[in-house]
Every structure is written in structure tokens, then in C-alpha cells.
KENU-167286 format. One line per field, with one value per residue (C-alpha): residue in three letters; chain; x, y, z. Coordinates in nm, 3 decimals, always signed. Layout:
N
aa <- c(Ala	...)
ch <- c(A	...)
xx <- c(X	...)
yy <- c(Y	...)
zz <- c(Z	...)
//
This chain:
496
aa <- c(Met	Ala	Arg	Lys	Met	Leu	Asn	Asp	Gly	Glu	Leu	Ser	Lys	Ala	Asp	Glu	Gly	Asp	Ala	His	Tyr	Asp	Phe	Asp	Leu	Phe	Val	Ile	Gly	Ala	Gly	Ser	Gly	Gly	Val	Arg	Ala	Ser	Arg	Phe	Ser	Ala	Asn	Phe	Gly	Ala	Lys	Val	Gly	Ile	Cys	Glu	Leu	Pro	Phe	His	Pro	Ile	Ser	Thr	Glu	Val	Val	Gly	Gly	Val	Gly	Gly	Thr	Cys	Val	Ile	Arg	Gly	Cys	Val	Pro	Lys	Lys	Ile	Leu	Val	Tyr	Gly	Ala	Ser	Phe	Gly	Gly	Glu	Ile	Glu	Asp	Ser	Arg	Asn	Tyr	Gly	Trp	Glu	Val	Asn	Glu	Lys	Val	Asp	Phe	Asn	Trp	Lys	Lys	Leu	Leu	Gln	Lys	Lys	Thr	Asp	Glu	Ile	Val	Arg	Leu	Asn	Gly	Ile	Tyr	Lys	Arg	Met	Leu	Ser	Asn	Ser	Gly	Val	Lys	Leu	Tyr	Glu	Gly	Glu	Gly	Lys	Ile	Val	Gly	Pro	Asn	Glu	Val	Glu	Val	Thr	Gln	Leu	Asp	Gly	Thr	Lys	Leu	Cys	Tyr	Thr	Ala	Lys	His	Ile	Leu	Ile	Ala	Thr	Gly	Ser	Arg	Ala	Gln	Arg	Pro	Pro	Ile	Ser	Gly	Gln	Glu	Leu	Ala	Ile	Thr	Ser	Asp	Glu	Ala	Leu	Ser	Leu	Glu	Glu	Leu	Pro	Lys	Arg	Ala	Val	Ile	Leu	Gly	Gly	Gly	Tyr	Ile	Ala	Val	Glu	Phe	Ala	Ser	Ile	Trp	Arg	Gly	Met	Gly	Ser	Thr	Val	Asp	Leu	Leu	Phe	Arg	Lys	Glu	Leu	Pro	Leu	Arg	Gly	Phe	Asp	Asp	Glu	Met	Arg	Ala	Val	Val	Ala	Arg	Asn	Leu	Glu	Gly	Arg	Gly	Ile	Asn	Leu	His	Pro	Arg	Thr	Thr	Ile	Lys	Glu	Leu	Ile	Lys	Thr	Glu	Asp	Gly	Ile	Lys	Val	Ile	Thr	Asp	His	Gly	Glu	Glu	Leu	Met	Ala	Asp	Val	Val	Leu	Phe	Ala	Thr	Gly	Arg	Ile	Pro	Asn	Ser	Lys	Arg	Leu	Asn	Leu	Lys	Ala	Val	Gly	Val	Glu	Val	Asp	Glu	Thr	Gly	Ala	Val	Lys	Val	Asp	Glu	Tyr	Ser	Arg	Thr	Asn	Val	Pro	Ser	Ile	Trp	Ala	Val	Gly	Asp	Val	Thr	Asn	Arg	Met	Asn	Leu	Thr	Pro	Val	Ala	Leu	Met	Glu	Gly	Thr	Cys	Phe	Ala	Lys	Thr	Val	Phe	Gly	Gly	Glu	Ser	Cys	Lys	Pro	Asp	Tyr	Thr	Ser	Ile	Pro	Cys	Ala	Val	Phe	Ser	Ile	Pro	Pro	Leu	Ser	Leu	Val	Gly	Leu	Ser	Glu	Glu	Gln	Ala	Ile	Glu	Gln	Ala	Lys	Gly	Asp	Ile	Leu	Val	Phe	Thr	Ser	Ser	Phe	Asn	Pro	Leu	Arg	Asn	Thr	Val	Ser	Gly	Arg	Gln	Glu	Lys	Thr	Val	Met	Lys	Leu	Val	Val	Asp	Gly	Glu	Thr	Asp	Lys	Val	Leu	Gly	Ala	Ser	Met	Cys	Gly	Pro	Asp	Ala	Ala	Glu	Ile	Met	Gln	Gly	Ile	Ala	Val	Ala	Leu	Lys	Cys	Gly	Ala	Thr	Lys	Ala	Gln	Phe	Asp	Ser	Thr	Val	Gly	Ile	His	Pro	Ser	Ser	Ala	Glu	Glu	Phe	Val	Thr	Met	Arg	Ser	Val	Thr	Arg	Arg	Val	Ser	Ala	Gly	Ser	Lys	Pro	Lys	Thr	Asn	Leu)
ch <- c(A	A	A	A	A	A	A	A	A	A	A	A	A	A	A	A	A	A	A	A	A	A	A	A	A	A	A	A	A	A	A	A	A	A	A	A	A	A	A	A	A	A	A	A	A	A	A	A	A	A	A	A	A	A	A	A	A	A	A	A	A	A	A	A	A	A	A	A	A	A	A	A	A	A	A	A	A	A	A	A	A	A	A	A	A	A	A	A	A	A	A	A	A	A	A	A	A	A	A	A	A	A	A	A	A	A	A	A	A	A	A	A	A	A	A	A	A	A	A	A	A	A	A	A	A	A	A	A	A	A	A	A	A	A	A	A	A	A	A	A	A	A	A	A	A	A	A	A	A	A	A	A	A	A	A	A	A	A	A	A	A	A	A	A	A	A	A	A	A	A	A	A	A	A	A	A	A	A	A	A	A	A	A	A	A	A	A	A	A	A	A	A	A	A	A	A	A	A	A	A	A	A	A	A	A	A	A	A	A	A	A	A	A	A	A	A	A	A	A	A	A	A	A	A	A	A	A	A	A	A	A	A	A	A	A	A	A	A	A	A	A	A	A	A	A	A	A	A	A	A	A	A	A	A	A	A	A	A	A	A	A	A	A	A	A	A	A	A	A	A	A	A	A	A	A	A	A	A	A	A	A	A	A	A	A	A	A	A	A	A	A	A	A	A	A	A	A	A	A	A	A	A	A	A	A	A	A	A	A	A	A	A	A	A	A	A	A	A	A	A	A	A	A	A	A	A	A	A	A	A	A	A	A	A	A	A	A	A	A	A	A	A	A	A	A	A	A	A	A	A	A	A	A	A	A	A	A	A	A	A	A	A	A	A	A	A	A	A	A	A	A	A	A	A	A	A	A	A	A	A	A	A	A	A	A	A	A	A	A	A	A	A	A	A	A	A	A	A	A	A	A	A	A	A	A	A	A	A	A	A	A	A	A	A	A	A	A	A	A	A	A	A	A	A	A	A	A	A	A	A	A	A	A	A	A	A	A	A	A	A	A	A	A	A	A	A	A	A	A	A	A	A	A	A	A	A	A	A	A	A	A	A	A	A	A	A	A	A	A	A	A	A	A	A	A	A	A	A	A	A	A	A	A	A	A	A	A	A	A	A	A	A	A	A	A	A)
xx <- c(+0.007	+0.114	+0.243	+0.231	+0.458	+0.318	+0.392	+0.645	+0.839	+0.717	+0.581	+0.241	+0.020	-0.210	-0.570	-0.792	-1.041	-0.818	-0.980	-0.879	-0.625	-0.500	-0.129	+0.029	+0.269	+0.280	+0.627	+0.608	+0.953	+1.166	+1.529	+1.768	+1.565	+1.230	+1.359	+1.548	+1.216	+1.001	+1.207	+1.302	+0.934	+0.810	+1.098	+0.915	+0.580	+0.412	+0.208	+0.404	+0.343	+0.575	+0.545	+0.796	+0.780	+0.935	+1.316	+1.387	+1.771	+1.813	+1.567	+1.630	+1.282	+1.111	+1.292	+1.221	+1.345	+1.367	+1.707	+1.627	+1.863	+2.176	+2.145	+1.996	+2.106	+2.356	+2.654	+2.673	+2.698	+2.886	+3.152	+3.176	+3.239	+3.516	+3.661	+3.664	+3.825	+4.097	+4.243	+4.353	+4.621	+4.704	+4.803	+5.014	+5.157	+5.242	+5.505	+5.756	+5.671	+5.797	+5.488	+5.536	+5.236	+5.379	+5.039	+4.774	+4.522	+4.179	+3.894	+3.556	+3.270	+2.975	+3.117	+3.170	+2.824	+2.674	+2.872	+2.716	+2.359	+2.424	+2.519	+2.233	+1.983	+2.132	+2.103	+1.759	+1.675	+1.854	+1.649	+1.319	+1.409	+1.509	+1.160	+0.981	+1.189	+1.079	+0.737	+0.702	+0.422	+0.563	+0.337	+0.503	+0.345	+0.361	+0.219	+0.049	-0.105	-0.493	-0.552	-0.373	-0.394	-0.457	-0.231	-0.315	-0.074	-0.105	+0.017	+0.172	-0.137	-0.320	-0.515	-0.546	-0.518	-0.596	-0.461	-0.509	-0.247	-0.198	+0.137	+0.255	+0.633	+0.737	+1.091	+1.085	+1.445	+1.552	+1.597	+1.839	+1.751	+1.823	+1.911	+1.705	+1.961	+1.852	+1.924	+1.887	+1.714	+2.053	+2.217	+2.177	+2.164	+2.336	+2.063	+2.135	+2.509	+2.516	+2.376	+2.522	+2.529	+2.864	+3.147	+3.170	+3.510	+3.426	+3.251	+3.162	+3.013	+2.833	+2.858	+3.118	+2.968	+3.055	+2.855	+3.039	+3.391	+3.326	+3.194	+3.479	+3.716	+3.536	+3.532	+3.867	+3.984	+3.838	+4.023	+3.758	+3.839	+3.672	+3.584	+3.453	+3.270	+3.160	+3.066	+3.315	+3.688	+3.713	+3.492	+3.325	+3.172	+3.092	+3.401	+3.753	+3.897	+4.254	+4.104	+3.910	+4.234	+4.417	+4.124	+4.134	+4.503	+4.448	+4.194	+4.407	+4.707	+4.483	+4.428	+4.072	+4.028	+3.891	+3.683	+3.623	+3.374	+3.219	+2.861	+2.686	+2.485	+2.346	+2.366	+2.308	+2.306	+2.547	+2.664	+2.985	+2.813	+2.688	+2.799	+2.850	+2.858	+2.979	+2.888	+3.244	+3.189	+3.395	+3.276	+3.337	+3.236	+3.088	+2.940	+2.781	+2.686	+2.612	+2.417	+2.548	+2.364	+2.217	+1.926	+1.581	+1.329	+1.106	+0.780	+0.603	+0.371	+0.279	-0.021	+0.105	-0.065	-0.386	-0.335	-0.159	+0.179	+0.407	+0.708	+0.954	+1.060	+1.277	+0.977	+1.175	+0.919	+0.955	+1.005	+1.096	+1.389	+1.184	+1.123	+0.750	+0.573	+0.315	+0.042	+0.103	+0.031	+0.284	+0.647	+0.939	+1.321	+1.606	+1.674	+1.311	+1.364	+1.673	+1.858	+2.193	+2.148	+2.356	+2.266	+2.397	+2.198	+1.894	+1.948	+2.002	+1.680	+1.484	+1.618	+1.546	+1.193	+1.121	+1.258	+1.054	+0.708	+0.746	+1.015	+0.923	+1.233	+1.254	+1.519	+1.671	+1.910	+2.239	+2.419	+2.741	+3.070	+2.913	+3.193	+3.165	+3.368	+3.398	+3.493	+3.713	+4.022	+4.194	+3.924	+3.854	+3.706	+3.642	+3.460	+3.377	+3.426	+3.634	+3.870	+3.639	+3.369	+3.587	+3.705	+3.361	+3.249	+3.539	+3.588	+3.956	+4.231	+4.217	+4.548	+4.576	+4.805	+4.882	+5.053	+5.149	+5.359	+5.424	+5.291	+5.540	+5.350	+5.401	+5.768	+5.823	+5.536	+5.670	+5.312	+5.343	+5.039	+5.070	+4.828	+4.727	+4.594	+4.464	+4.358	+4.161	+4.199	+4.052	+4.352	+4.182	+4.045	+4.281	+3.965	+3.997	+3.720	+3.747	+3.983	+4.024	+4.234	+4.268	+4.455	+4.428	+4.189	+4.078	+3.732	+3.854	+4.104	+3.841	+3.587	+3.817	+3.895	+3.511	+3.516	+3.757	+3.590	+3.256	+3.443	+3.568	+3.944	+4.195	+4.487	+4.706	+4.533	+4.612	+4.966	+4.980	+4.841	+5.109	+5.082	+5.077	+5.414	+5.450	+5.119	+4.967	+4.728	+5.000	+5.042	+4.737	+4.903	+5.237	+5.153	+5.348	+5.409	+5.141	+5.095	+4.924	+4.741	+4.415	+4.215	+3.855	+3.699	+4.029	+4.029	+4.202	+4.513	+4.631	+4.984	+4.972)
yy <- c(+0.006	+0.353	+0.536	+0.928	+1.151	+1.358	+1.719	+1.631	+1.412	+1.085	+0.814	+0.625	+0.387	+0.534	+0.586	+0.299	+0.558	+0.682	+0.723	+0.489	+0.623	+0.502	+0.540	+0.554	+0.779	+0.971	+1.144	+1.409	+1.414	+1.093	+1.258	+1.142	+1.239	+1.136	+0.784	+0.735	+0.826	+0.606	+0.310	+0.298	+0.357	+0.080	-0.132	-0.020	-0.167	+0.165	+0.141	+0.415	+0.589	+0.843	+1.063	+1.216	+1.369	+1.107	+1.141	+1.251	+1.180	+1.432	+1.732	+1.973	+2.102	+1.892	+1.873	+1.524	+1.169	+0.927	+0.989	+1.359	+1.660	+1.467	+1.179	+1.351	+1.701	+1.761	+1.580	+1.257	+1.400	+1.705	+1.463	+1.246	+1.580	+1.679	+1.315	+1.395	+1.737	+1.609	+1.390	+1.676	+1.790	+1.426	+1.362	+1.675	+1.558	+1.212	+1.333	+1.377	+1.029	+0.878	+0.860	+0.975	+1.174	+1.249	+1.313	+1.603	+1.473	+1.530	+1.563	+1.415	+1.597	+1.414	+1.086	+1.203	+1.345	+0.999	+0.815	+1.058	+1.005	+0.638	+0.649	+0.864	+0.632	+0.333	+0.505	+0.623	+0.252	+0.148	+0.403	+0.263	-0.095	+0.010	+0.168	-0.146	-0.387	-0.197	-0.219	+0.152	+0.231	+0.491	+0.726	+0.922	+1.275	+1.620	+1.617	+1.883	+1.898	+1.959	+1.875	+1.781	+1.428	+1.448	+1.440	+1.509	+1.386	+1.520	+1.288	+1.419	+1.346	+1.559	+1.282	+1.397	+1.111	+1.180	+0.985	+0.989	+0.959	+0.983	+1.158	+1.377	+1.397	+1.703	+1.633	+1.839	+1.981	+2.321	+2.464	+2.709	+3.063	+3.341	+3.699	+3.989	+4.084	+4.238	+3.959	+3.669	+3.443	+3.407	+3.260	+2.893	+2.740	+2.436	+2.201	+2.302	+2.303	+1.940	+1.851	+2.121	+1.963	+2.140	+2.221	+2.594	+2.757	+3.056	+3.049	+3.334	+3.206	+3.442	+3.316	+3.233	+2.935	+2.575	+2.530	+2.812	+2.712	+2.354	+2.435	+2.685	+2.388	+2.147	+2.393	+2.514	+2.158	+2.070	+2.350	+2.632	+2.998	+3.070	+3.398	+3.363	+3.679	+3.708	+3.972	+3.925	+3.940	+3.585	+3.289	+3.030	+3.287	+3.105	+2.878	+2.933	+3.264	+3.105	+2.819	+3.041	+3.221	+2.888	+2.795	+3.123	+3.083	+2.748	+2.858	+3.119	+2.879	+2.650	+2.948	+3.068	+3.458	+3.575	+3.895	+3.953	+4.229	+4.199	+4.114	+4.127	+4.436	+4.309	+4.008	+4.095	+3.863	+3.928	+3.729	+3.631	+3.505	+3.663	+3.987	+4.027	+4.363	+4.396	+4.666	+4.804	+4.864	+4.579	+4.381	+4.006	+3.767	+3.424	+3.109	+3.018	+3.232	+3.031	+3.167	+2.996	+3.234	+3.003	+2.766	+2.820	+2.583	+2.403	+2.447	+2.698	+2.460	+2.241	+2.444	+2.487	+2.824	+2.687	+2.398	+2.630	+2.489	+2.774	+2.884	+3.139	+3.433	+3.210	+2.966	+2.712	+2.494	+2.572	+2.271	+2.159	+1.950	+1.635	+1.786	+1.846	+2.138	+2.344	+2.108	+1.795	+1.530	+1.717	+1.690	+1.810	+1.701	+1.803	+2.124	+2.230	+2.312	+2.508	+2.392	+2.239	+2.166	+1.843	+1.520	+1.314	+1.553	+1.490	+1.120	+1.173	+1.383	+1.106	+0.824	+1.029	+1.088	+0.718	+0.619	+0.910	+0.846	+0.470	+0.306	+0.386	+0.619	+1.010	+1.095	+1.422	+1.517	+1.612	+1.885	+1.897	+1.798	+1.743	+1.726	+1.873	+1.916	+2.148	+1.938	+2.229	+2.094	+2.035	+1.974	+2.170	+1.957	+2.053	+1.942	+2.133	+2.493	+2.747	+2.959	+3.257	+3.051	+2.910	+3.257	+3.387	+3.098	+3.071	+3.176	+3.155	+3.124	+2.921	+2.742	+2.712	+2.465	+2.493	+2.295	+2.404	+2.182	+2.045	+1.692	+1.424	+1.365	+1.729	+1.745	+1.492	+1.621	+1.972	+2.123	+2.436	+2.362	+2.338	+2.140	+2.308	+2.158	+2.335	+2.231	+2.467	+2.368	+2.500	+2.608	+2.516	+2.180	+2.074	+1.960	+1.983	+2.201	+2.200	+2.064	+2.150	+2.063	+2.170	+1.915	+1.601	+1.349	+1.611	+1.476	+1.111	+1.213	+1.454	+1.150	+0.985	+1.314	+1.365	+1.048	+1.170	+1.503	+1.324	+1.129	+1.440	+1.391	+1.618	+1.755	+1.530	+1.221	+1.348	+1.374	+1.026	+0.870	+0.708	+0.838	+0.666	+0.730	+0.880	+1.018	+1.368	+1.255	+1.199	+1.589	+1.572	+1.375	+1.557	+1.936	+1.997	+2.376	+2.632	+2.873	+3.124	+3.152	+3.381	+3.521	+3.512	+3.793	+3.883	+3.897	+3.596	+3.651	+3.444	+3.332	+3.161)
zz <- c(-0.009	-0.081	+0.210	+0.304	+0.515	+0.788	+0.854	+1.107	+0.871	+1.007	+0.797	+0.834	+0.634	+0.404	+0.556	+0.487	+0.364	+0.103	-0.242	-0.545	-0.772	-1.103	-0.962	-0.622	-0.813	-1.129	-1.245	-1.502	-1.672	-1.733	-1.677	-1.422	-1.112	-1.246	-1.367	-1.038	-0.823	-1.039	-1.024	-0.665	-0.580	-0.781	-0.626	-0.280	-0.423	-0.549	-0.889	-1.096	-1.406	-1.589	-1.904	-2.113	-2.474	-2.740	-2.843	-3.205	-3.274	-3.530	-3.428	-3.149	-3.179	-2.926	-2.574	-2.491	-2.440	-2.177	-1.991	-1.991	-2.057	-1.922	-2.157	-2.460	-2.470	-2.214	-2.005	-2.203	-2.580	-2.459	-2.303	-2.611	-2.808	-2.552	-2.610	-2.976	-2.936	-2.717	-2.960	-3.167	-2.883	-2.803	-3.165	-3.149	-2.819	-2.969	-3.189	-2.902	-2.771	-3.097	-3.290	-3.675	-3.791	-4.121	-4.324	-4.238	-3.987	-4.095	-3.865	-3.978	-3.780	-3.941	-3.811	-3.465	-3.495	-3.578	-3.336	-3.062	-3.188	-3.195	-2.832	-2.717	-2.889	-2.707	-2.393	-2.438	-2.498	-2.182	-1.973	-2.122	-2.060	-1.682	-1.656	-1.792	-1.608	-1.275	-1.375	-1.438	-1.702	-1.964	-2.145	-2.429	-2.444	-2.257	-1.888	-1.702	-1.344	-1.353	-0.998	-0.682	-0.767	-1.145	-1.441	-1.812	-2.083	-2.418	-2.688	-3.026	-3.208	-2.967	-2.770	-2.417	-2.138	-1.767	-1.486	-1.108	-0.851	-0.493	-0.536	-0.818	-0.873	-1.100	-1.268	-1.566	-1.543	-1.713	-2.036	-2.212	-2.217	-2.432	-2.332	-2.508	-2.758	-3.094	-3.371	-3.085	-3.367	-3.532	-3.231	-3.095	-2.752	-2.645	-2.776	-3.123	-3.079	-2.998	-3.350	-3.578	-3.932	-4.015	-3.775	-3.745	-3.868	-3.657	-3.324	-3.107	-2.750	-2.526	-2.168	-1.864	-1.724	-1.748	-2.093	-2.255	-2.131	-2.249	-2.604	-2.634	-2.574	-2.795	-3.101	-3.046	-3.012	-3.347	-3.525	-3.480	-3.430	-3.095	-2.925	-2.567	-2.435	-2.053	-1.829	-1.545	-1.510	-1.527	-1.641	-1.405	-1.160	-0.826	-0.866	-0.654	-0.793	-0.824	-1.009	-1.254	-1.332	-1.413	-1.646	-1.826	-1.876	-2.026	-2.245	-2.403	-2.409	-2.638	-2.861	-2.744	-2.759	-2.446	-2.415	-2.042	-1.917	-2.253	-2.390	-2.728	-2.828	-3.163	-3.399	-3.804	-4.054	-4.355	-4.671	-4.486	-4.179	-3.869	-3.741	-3.379	-3.243	-2.868	-2.602	-2.676	-3.044	-3.146	-3.447	-3.473	-3.767	-3.701	-3.865	-3.530	-3.231	-2.904	-2.634	-2.303	-2.080	-1.827	-1.784	-1.638	-1.450	-1.716	-1.515	-1.744	-1.920	-1.610	-1.505	-1.146	-1.076	-1.146	-0.882	-0.633	-0.644	-0.544	-0.778	-0.730	-0.979	-1.219	-1.219	-0.985	-0.789	-0.416	-0.196	+0.172	+0.262	+0.171	-0.194	-0.114	-0.236	-0.076	-0.215	+0.003	-0.279	-0.510	-0.512	-0.714	-0.758	-0.988	-1.202	-1.192	-0.811	-0.878	-0.576	-0.699	-1.080	-1.127	-1.262	-0.950	-0.720	-0.898	-0.859	-0.491	-0.468	-0.650	-0.396	-0.099	-0.240	-0.297	+0.044	+0.221	+0.055	-0.028	+0.170	+0.516	+0.574	+0.636	+0.400	+0.316	+0.056	+0.162	-0.008	+0.154	-0.017	-0.382	-0.622	-0.954	-1.276	-1.573	-1.876	-2.023	-2.190	-1.953	-1.695	-1.365	-1.065	-0.723	-0.402	-0.075	-0.030	-0.240	-0.066	-0.071	+0.085	+0.345	+0.456	+0.458	+0.686	+0.907	+1.266	+1.257	+1.004	+0.694	+0.556	+0.181	+0.016	-0.348	-0.611	-0.945	-1.176	-1.519	-1.540	-1.649	-1.982	-2.060	-1.987	-2.292	-2.511	-2.464	-2.403	-2.190	-1.942	-1.594	-1.359	-1.037	-0.700	-0.411	-0.051	+0.174	+0.538	+0.885	+1.075	+1.411	+1.342	+1.051	+0.876	+0.479	+0.387	+0.010	-0.278	-0.643	-0.935	-1.303	-1.520	-1.700	-1.531	-1.271	-1.247	-1.185	-0.908	-0.745	-0.703	-0.461	-0.284	-0.238	-0.039	+0.192	+0.246	+0.305	+0.577	+0.723	+0.666	+0.806	+0.643	+0.876	+0.736	+0.384	+0.472	+0.610	+0.298	+0.067	-0.286	-0.597	-0.800	-1.045	-1.078	-1.051	-0.786	-0.534	-0.502	-0.287	-0.018	-0.050	-0.019	+0.298	+0.296	+0.362	+0.083	+0.274	+0.592	+0.562	+0.871	+0.866	+0.707	+0.507	+0.108	-0.043	-0.233	-0.490	-0.555	-0.903)
//
């Protein structure tokens, strides 16, 4: 029998007099959070339905597909393109390792694009099978809420189907937004960027976030001329300032033209391409202009106002610590809540939802020490607090340890690109508060560091750990000298 959570967070069996519903749970959106929540809820014995628009491998017009943004139009296809772009530099580096590359190396964009599409289709099928194997009923169509316990699903042919459910979960994710710039229709978003028929020779990217930085690395790695425009002094606002400077330096070192404190005033179509006019009066020519200016919660078409579900000014669904909205039967997880917009976080929220509502366990998502990565070339990865955040929260001194070195692979290849690592430590407790790295395999290394931070590791425990030699990762356990000591309330100083 379905279970419900009381106001104090405790669980009890559903009242015997509850009305009959078609489902114990109906989920709108089959992305990472929605699929996880529906599968786990079904495993707890709930009868579950889920709806999602069908996936079109070539078209970017319909934002749908089981697997969601991450699988269809996000992390997975982007990472495949990052891999593809990385080989250009690897081939050049291989010459000093004895590989004779005598002929010109050609890159076939269409072949990579097809491989990327094949993988997405494969994953889409896997996600569908996972739902089916868990006993979750999938409906292909657009869902909206028409009552506290009722969902309407509109199929592509216009047919409307209505289902009742004891609980409704919103898991519709987010979508790319376009800034109000004259000529904005000439630009594309990350959705289209993943499926361009031709590789652009000249690309202009507006934005300083991870999507902007990643596509700059992708296109430059494939030989395109890339101009990256962003409003701040450095890209990746919100990340550790010192590491932001490292990323900016690497982007320039790879041949990307950076335009800090710059935005686009107007786009004009010409015979030679798209003319980009900046707010400084500079003119750039491009084959493609990418708007990577953030994403907004995908809640507009859900009919939330009519059923009384509260949203904030961005459209994010307001939820409590258990992911429940102000309407007791309606819940929300993932990017649509705009809490921490990462795929693994949506998975965590979906898991906690299922445990809370159907598993008999009050479970709150834990947002501490969540690692993340920016898949620039080379990548940036971090976990815990940045130096700025640590200083802001500190009651005493903060100890900062850094290591900047040329990786062994670069000493032979001749590539002038340093790997940088950083640990932020509480001076009083010796607890490691944050770790970051920019360099090859940063994300792979940081996953292990995240476990240590989750366990509350101290700097002394890092120091007592034997390193793997020769590796870049060993630097995290051999940083002995304090780079700087910063008092609470001081302004961070970078030495790199």
C-alpha cells in the first residue's frame, strides 16, 4: 500500500478510507531524477506511471526523450564531443613520444556526430528498459497537472489522457534561455550546438559558465576559431577565484580568444556570416553564435498556478527539505527546483523522495561536499568550499596549500600547460574544507578526494596517506608547506 509523510516528517500507512487512484505515483519528466524516483518507488511496491515527450535523434525542436537533458542534450553527448576534441592535442603531443604523424590529420565532424547520436539512442533504449523492468508504465507525451491528484498527458497526435495519482512528482528539469539581444534568433543554444550539421570555422560564444567554457574547448580543439565573451573579469563565476584564473590561462594557451567584461549588443546576418557587435563597439564575424547564458526551470507549461503550487521568480518549484511542495500530494526534484543543478544531485533527490514516500524512511538530500567538474580541456574539478567560501564562513584562520607543476606527460611532449591543485584547510580543526584541481583526469581524481571530504578527513590524514608514484594525484598527499594563511574576513590572495 502507498505510504504518506506527515507534517513532522514521520511516515504512516495510508488511511484505509483513501480514494482509489490509477497510480500511487505519477511522474512528469523522465530525466535522471524522474527515472530514479519512479524506479525506486516501484521497487518499494508502488504502482508508478511516468510521462515524457518522445525522443527525436536528429531534431532539437522537441525537448524530450527518456534519459532527460543529461543523456539526450547534456552531459553525455557533450562529454563525447570533449573526448573527440581532445584527440587533436593528443596527436600533436604524441610526436615527441616517438609517433610519426607524417600526413595531415583530418577530422570528420559528421562521423563523430553520428557516433554521438548512436550512443544517445542506445542510452535512451536502456533507460526505457530500466523503467519497463521496474514495472513503471511509460506514457509518451507532455504532462501537466490539472488537480492535486490528477495529471493530463497530451500525446503528439493531440490525444489527451487523464490519470489520477496519490502522489505527483515534477521532474521536468530546465531549459536554455536566450538573452534579449537584437538579432537573438540568429544564435543557437547548447541544444542545437550538439547537433550542428557542419563544424563552424568561426564561433562566438556568449557566457562564462561551464557550458560556455566547455563548448569553447570543444570547438577550438576541433580547429575552429573561438571568441569567448563574458561579463566578469574571469569565467566560471562562483568557482574558486584562483582556479578560475588557471582555467582562463589554459583557454588562452589553447588559442581561445577571451573577451572579459564584454557582452553582445547586436547580431546581424550578412553574406559572410553573422556579424557580432559587442557593447564596446567591437565587431566579430562568426558562422555560429552560441548563447550559453544559463538555464531556467522547465515549469511554465505545467499549469502549476492553477493548482496552487508555489514557484519563485525564476519559475523554480518551491519545495521543503523532503522535496515536497506546498500542495501535500505534489513533489519536485532536480533542476526544476533550482537547488543544486547537477545530474547526480537529481539522482540523490529522486532516491530520497522514494525512500521518504514509499520506503518508510524519512530521507533528506545532503548537499554537503558534492563534487563537480567543468569538462574544459584540460578539466577543472572540485569538492567542498572554495577559498572565498571558506574565509566567509570561517571563525579562525584558513590554511591554503597549492601545487603548480608540469605533469610528466607534458615534460616529454613539450606542452606548456601546468596542472594546479589546491587544498583549503581549517586552521583550528585541521579539517580539509575544500579541494580543487585543474589538469588531466581532474574529475577522476576528485571523485576519490570527495569520499575523503565526506568522511571529514584532516590535512594530517592526507599527509599520512602514501601517494601513487608517478602520478599527478600524489600531489594531494604531498603538499606540506602552507602557501598562505588567511584570517576570517580577509580578502583572498592568489600566488599563482
